[in-house]
LOVO-142450 format. One record per atom (N, C-alpha, C): x, y, z. Coordinates in steps of 0.001 Angstrom, whole numbers, plus 524288, in hexadecimal, padded with zeros to 5 digits. Layout:
N
XYZ...
end
This chain:
242
1F86B7AD8088ABD1F9C87B16888E131FE467B59588C68201827B3EB888C6205F37B600886B2203097BA86883AF1FF1E7B9B7880471FC937BE0A87D8E1F9CA7C1C5881FB1F71A7BF1F884C01F5597C366888BF1F9677C6BA88B021FCFC7C51788CAA200687C86388EF9203587CC4D88C33205437C9C0886F6207B27CDDC883D62045C7D1F08816E1FE957D0C8880D81FAD27D53087EFC1FAA57D878883851FA187D7548887F1F9187DB5B88C9A1FDB97DE1588C8E201BD7DBB688CBB207327DE6388D9C207A57E2FB8889F207D07E18E8846A208077E541880F02044B7E9CF880141FEC17E7E88812F1FB2B7EC3C881031FBEC7F01D887611FDED7EE5088AA91FEFA7F12788F9A2040B7F50488E9A207C47F35C88C8C20C567F65588AE220B997FA56887582081A7F8E48836F206997FC2E87F2E20369800FD881AC1FF6A7FFC3884FD1FC368041B8866C1FEFF8070C88AFF2026B804E788DB520548807FB891972082C80C6F8904220AB080BC688A7820D0D80F9E887652090E812ED8848920447812A98853F2007D814BF8820E200B58148E87C71202838101987AC02036780F13875C31FDB180CA48720F1FCC880E6486DCB1F92780BB286B031FBB1806AD8690C1F8D2802EF866D11FB287FD88864541FEE17FFC1860771FC618038A85C5F2005280476858FB20502806CC85A6720586809F285E7820AA280B24860D120ECA807938624620C4E8033B8655E20F797FFAF866292108F7FC18860D520D877FAEE85D2F20F907F90E85911213407FC9C855C32127680048856A7216ED8043C852AE21C3F8042C8555121CC2803B285AAE22219802B985D8A224167FD1C85D81220857F94085C39222077F41F85BD3222B07F24085695221327F65D852AB221DF7F53784C8221F627EFE084BD421A527EF9784DDA215C97EB6884C83211177EF67849E720D607EBA584850208227EE7B84833204D47EEBD84C93200397F1CA84B401FD317F394850A81FA817EDDF8514C1F9747EBE784D5D1F5C97E6BA84D941F8207E297850F61FDE27E2AE85052201367DF31853AF2008E7DF81858EB201137E58685A602003C7E6E5860671FB977E536862601F6B77E66385E4D1F1AD7E4FB85FE41F1137DE7B861791F2EB7DB8685E861F33C7D5EA85F241F61B7D4048634F1FA777D64A864A21FD3D7D581869691F9407D59D86D6B1F7247DAA386E241F4997DC5C872891EF627D961873921EE757D65486FF81E9887D3C386F971EBF97CDF18709F1EF657CD6A871B71F1A07C7DD873011F1A17C4D886DAD1F1BF7C62B868D61F1BD7C33E863C31F6447C390861E91F9EE7BEB6863C61FF387BF20862BF2003C7BA8285EA91FD177B82285C9C1FCDF7B424858E1201747B670854F01FFF77BA6985277204757BC3284D59209077BF8484FD1209FB7C020853EA20E067C450856A7212657C0BF857462179B7C3158558F21BB37C0FB8567F21DB67C20E85B94221B17BF5B85DB1223777C1D38624D227107C56C8623A22AD07C6C285D7F22CA87CB3A85C8B2292F7D06B85C3F224F07CF81859AB221CC7D3438597121EBD7D53085EA221E947D1B28620721CA47D20F8680821FF77D5D786AA9226047D3898699F22A6D7D66B86BDB22B197DBEB86A8522A2F7DCFD8652D22A337E35386437225AF7E50886690221957E35B8673C21D957E6FA8696821EEB7E75E86F7F220657E43387153222807E460877BC2267F7E8158785F22AE67E7CE874A322F157EB6B8753522E157F08787359228F97F1718715D2287B7F72086F9B226397F974874DB225017F68E8783B222CC7F7FC87D97227887F791881F422C447F6E2880B7230837F4FB883B222FE67F0C98879222C937ECA48859722B9E7E8E6888A922DA47E3ED8860B22E3D7DFCA8891C230527DA698864F22C3A7D6268887822BE77D197886AD228897CD72887A922B687C7458882B22AB27C3DC88A8022CAC7BF6C88B7C2283C7BBA788B2622A1B7B87C886BD225A47B43088558225947AFB3889832213A7AE8F88C502214C7A9F18902921E7D7A63488EFD21FFC7A17088E0121D5979D1488AE921C4C7996388F62217737973F88F4A2156079443893422139478EE88904621458789AA8935B212FF785578916C210DD783038963B20B8A780B7894D9208A877D258989C2091B77FA689E80208E17853389DF720730788A38A27C20C9578A468A52B2109D7881E8A36A21657789108A595219A978CF18A1FF21C99790C58A4C02202A7943B8A12B2233C7901389EDE225B2791AB899912289F78E9C8973F22DFC78DBA899C622F297937789BC8234197948389D3F234FF790DA8A1A9230EC78F2E8A4F42311378BBA8A951232CF785CF8A73C23158784768A335230A977F468A1FC2365077F3D89F0623893782D589CF523EA0783B489AF124153782C889F63240AE785558A3972446B784FF8A7232444877F518A97D23F8777CC88A9DD23F46777AA8AB8624266773FD8A867241827752E8A3052454B7713A89F8B24AF5772368A08D24CB4776E08A0FA2517D779048A1F12543A776138A643250C2776BD8AB16251DD773DE8AFBE2537376DE98AF4824F4C76A8E8AC4724FFB7663A8AB8E2550B765288A7ED25669767488A45E25A5E766618A1BB25F6D767768A4D725FBD76BE98A8052633376B018ABAD264FD7675A8AFBA260517645A8B15525FC0761208B59D2622775B678B2D3260B375AFF8AE8C26198755E68AB09267707567E8AB252696075BA18A84F26EC775BDD8A6EE2727F75BC88ABC2270C875D858B0F52739175D138B4E6274FA7570B8B6AD2705D754128B6E62710074F0E8B71E2743B74BC58B4432731D74D938AF26276FE74A588ABB627CD874B958AC5E27E91751C18AE1F28399752C78AEC62867C750BA8B3562831D7501D8B7D02851674E288BCF6285AC748948BDC1282F0745AF8BA76283F3740818BA642890873E488B94D28C2D740D28B4E72919B73F2B8B420294CD7418B8B751293B6745678BB8B296D8748178BDEA2981374E128BD84295D57503F8B93C295DF755648B95D29428758E78BE53295E175D928BFF02931375FDA8C3FC29012763A78C0AE28BBF765E88C371288827696F8BFC1286B576DA88C42228662773458C2012839F7772F8C40628026779298BFCE27BEE77AD28C28F277DE77BA98BE3E27687782148BF84275217847D8BC4A27391789C88BC862789C78D328BEEF27C1F78CD98BB6828141790A28BD0C281137961D8BAF727FA7799AA8BDFE27F9D79F9C8BC57285767A25B8BC0E2857E7A54F8B76428AB87A8228B7F7289AE7AD6B8B5CC28D3E7B0928B75B28D6F7B6DB8B566293037B7BE8B4E5295067B8138B02B29B117B7E98AFE929C497BC3C8AC1129D777C05E8AD1829E7F7C5C68A96829A617C61F8A519295607C6338A7572913F7C7458A42D28E957C1DD8A1C7292307BDA18A17228EFB7B95D89FF728CB77B7518A4B6286B87B7568A3CF283847B54D8A75727FC07AFEC8A5A927ED37ACCC8A91027B687A8A78A7DE27BA67A4AD8AB2527A977A01F8AA8C279C879BA48ADB427A16796D08AB0427CEF7932A8AC0227E4F78E5D8AA0727AA578A038ABA9278577870F8A871274FE783878AB682771577F8A8AD5527C3E77D468AC4727E52778C28AE8928319779EC8ADF8286F177A058B31928D14779688B1B328F07774458B3D9290DB771A48B1CD2935376BD18B2222985576BC68B25629A6A768F58B69A2A0CF768008B73F2A1CA762DC8B76C2A5AE761938B3E42A7B875B468B3FC2ACD975C4B8B6992ADC175AE08BC012B23F75CA48BECF2B700759A18BCBD2B6507548A8BB4E2BAB2751048B9432BCCD752F28B5312B9AC7540D8B1302BB9E7567C8ACB12BBE175C348AC472BABC75F2F8AFAD2BBE7764B48B01C2B823767FF8ABE52B3D3765768AB082B0A27674F8A7732AB6E76A368A9C12A8FE76F688A70F2A540771EA8A8382A18B771628A36529C9D7702A8A3E92981D7706A8A1572945A7733C8A238293A07779489E5528FA377C5789E9628B2377B4689B32286E977AFB89D8A282FF7788589BE327E2677BB989AF927C4A77D2A8964C277FF77F0B89475272FB77C978940C26ECF77D3F896C226A547791889631265C777D538932E263DE779CD88F7325F7F77CD388C2D25A95778B288B252567C77A0C88E01251E17770188C402507A777E7887082519C77CB08847E24FD377DA287F8A2545D781A787D57255A87804B8788E2599478473875E8256BA78904874642581A78DB5875CD2569C7929087418259EC795998707325CEC79961872B52609D79D3986E5F2662E798C886F382673F7969B86BA826BA9792F986BB0270507961886C632712079A438694A275B979D80869FC276DE79F9986F402731F7A191871F6273C77A342877642745B79F9787B192725E79AFB87A0A272F67964E87CE5279007949887D0A27A8079415878002803C792FF87764283BB797308799A282CB79C4287905285F27A0EC87B19285EB7A0B18817D2812D7A005883F32815F79ED388A4D2849679A5588BCF2840B795C38888C2876B7915C889E928D7F7925B88A2228EA179572885C52946E795FA884EE296C579A54888F22931B79D7188B162958E7A0C488F282969B79E108944329219799BD894AA291E8797A5899EC296F3793CC89A3B298DC791C6895A829D8D78E9C8956B2A1DD791C0894EB2A19879633892882A68F79995892C12A6EC79A33899422A39479A9A89CDE2A3ED79CA68A2872A4787971E8A5352A3EE793638A28E2A3C678E928A59A2A6DE78D008AA812AC1378E7E8A8EF2B0D278E618AD662AE947915C8B1F12AE31796418B0612ACE279A3B8B42D2A830799078B77B2A3C8796898B5B829F95794198B80329F7A78FDD8BC462A3C178CC18B8DD2A48E787DC8BCA62A805789878C1472AB0578D938C23B2AF0A78EB08C5632AAD2791228C9872A71E794BE8C6D12A343797898CB7F2A12E7935F8CE4729F2C78F568CD5629C9378B2C8D0672A062786C68D2FD2A5187895D8D2962A868784D38D6102AAE9781128D48A2AA99780EC8CDEA2AC7877CEA8CAF82B27177E598C8DD2B5E677AAF8C7BB2BA9F77B7A8C5E32BA4077CF28C0552BE757804F8BF442BD9F781AF8B8A92BE9477DD78B4B62BA3977C0A8B1D12BAA2778A48AE7F2BEAE778B38A9E22C0867740A8A8362C3AC773BC8A3B82C11D7753F89F3E2BD57772F689E782B80C77477899D12B4287755689B8C2B14877811898202ABAB779CE897C72A851778D1894312A462774DF895072A15B7720D8900929CF0775CC8909A29A267774388B4E295067792688B6E2904E774D2889BA28C607750388C5C288447710688B322831E7735B88B6F28020771FD8878B27B3677293885E92775676EA8887162740776EE088AAD26EFA76AEF88BB726A7976D5488984267B076A12887342629076C338843125E8B76868884E2259E476A4F88700254E17672D887E325444764D888268253B875F03883302528475BA587EDB24C6775C8787C8624D0F75D2C877BE2478275D19874762498C75CBC86E432465B75B6E86BA8246AB75AC2865FF2485C760C48632C24620763C08653624714769CC8639024CD876C4E865F524DDB76AB7869CC2532276B0E86C032578976933869D725722764B28669E259F8761528643925AA77632985ED52560C7650985C5E255EC7682E857A22596976D778578D256AB7700685CAC25AEB774EC85C93261077747F85CDD2621D7709F86072268267707386038269B676E3F85AF4266C976AA38591C26986769BD8531F2699176E8D84F7B266167720584FCD266217766184D0526A7777ADB84DF726CB077A1A853AD270C277D9A854EE275D377C048535E277887789D850E527BAC777C184D9627E3977B88849A02831777D1784A3A2877677BF784D202882877F21851F0283C078137853D82849A785488588928508781DC85D42283CB77CB185D46283EF779328620E288BE7743B85FF928B797771A85C4828FD57721E85B0E29371771A885F6D294F8775298632B298CC77455866C3297047716986B63291A676F4886B2728EB676C7B86F9028FE3767A486E57293787649E86E832949975EF286DDB2980875CC68710B296E97587E8739229370754AC8726228DB57561D874DD28A69753AC871AB284317546F873372814F7500A8746627D437506E8773C2796C74BC48782927BA6747BE87B2527AD27434B87A2127DF173E9D87D492837973EFE87D6F286157410D879DC28BFD74111879A328DF47463C87E4728A04749D387EC128BB874D3D8829028B7474B34887F32863E748AF8884A2865F746CB88D9928A3A7423F88E8E28BBF73F4188B1928F9B73BD288C1F294A573E0D88DF9295237436C88B9D29A2F7452888D0729A25748778931A294E274A0B8949E293CE74B968998D294437483B89DBA293877427B89C5F293D773DD789FB0299D773C5989FFD29CB773CC189C832A24073BFF89C372A5F273FAE899E52A6847446B89B7E2A987747C28991D2AE4474736899AA2B02574371895BA2B5F97416D895DD2B81A74427891292B5CB744FA88D592B729746C8889392B8B774D40888A52BB7B74FC1885AC2BBF5754FE8865E2B68C758198862E2B6D475BC5888CD2B2A275F94889EA2AFCC76140885882AC2176054883712A87B7630D87E4A2A86B7693087F562A81676B9287B232A68F7713487A932A1F57716587D6829D5B76E7B87AEE296ED76E8B87D2F294F376A1587CAC29049768C18809D28D7C764CD88136287B2766A587F66284B57625087DE827F3C7631587D6827C5275E0E87D832786C75EFF88136275A375AE4881B726F0A75BB7882AD26AD1757F388175266E775A5F881FA2642575756887042606575A1388A7925ED97580288F2A258F97582D88E58257097525288F87251EA751C088FF824E1A755138940824A2C7577089334247A675A8A896DB241FE756F389690240F67543989A2723BAE7519789A222374B7557989C24233037559F899F022F0475A2789B9C229947570889E80228DC75A2D8A23022353756F08A4CD21FB875AD58A2DB21B51758BE8A1CE2163075A5289F26214AA75EB58A302215147641C8A03221273769038A22B215D576A8F8A5BE21AD17683B8A7B721D7B76B448AC482229B76C6E8A9DF2231876AFE8A5242294876CED8A3E122D31768DC8A3DC22FC57673D8A7FF23350762D18A73B2342875FB28ACE4235E575BD88AC39237DC759828B04A23E1A757558B03A2414A756738B3A8245E67564C8B33124827750D18B33D24AD2750038AEEF24C5874B078AD952537374B078AD33255937477F8B08525BA2748578AFC325CBF743538ABFC25BC3744898A79925DC2741D88A31025E747461A89DB1262D37446489C3C263DD747EB8980C26321744A48936A260D87460B88ECD2600C74400889F7263667465388658266E37439C882FB268C37471087FA5266E4746148792A2681874A5D876972654B74AAF871D4266F47458386D89262D17439F86B292650F73F1B867402673274332862CD26C21740AE8608C26EA37427385CCF271D47475885F74271D8748AD863132765174CC58656627B3974BF48674727CC07469E8671028105745408672D2805673E60868F0
end
């Protein structure tokens, strides 16, 4: 399907401009043979960067849609994310944290949405939680979380909570071998996220010690065959993460 759609799109855009394949090739800085292969749906040897240049030559852009077992993968990723949010809310509410999910903000140019805001009233603590079913751009992820934590007190007051004495960042990541390897590879970028794993969950259950700068734990996301995920209110911490 991807080959067919891309081939038709490139051919249509080229012909609409009245260009020959060689004209498009010149403007995209590729060979005419490359244009011919793309328009024939022969993408085996074509790099994504090359395809991008061809589209840009006609002021077009393209999005890659990945499907798995008949489903758009973004729907499955959304389901994974929802399962992680659900299990984490259950984990936080059990020891008495108040939670708000999907808290949007627009503060002097900083826009976004916090997956979970959690408040421990007795300790005057605010937890700003970022959920990831899989880690993508780690620098962007941490940058967004820093902005949300910086605005934490403002966000708490915007939903009617008292101004917290301390704001704690938290990363919750979908549990998998790949995710654990990825986290291990991000040291010392994630050095400030301590305690981790079981120790992080233990602190959440009894936040009597000084508030940490950051927490990190892994959430198990059980999968149902062919349908993405089923929700389970159990958090599994990473072995060796604390």
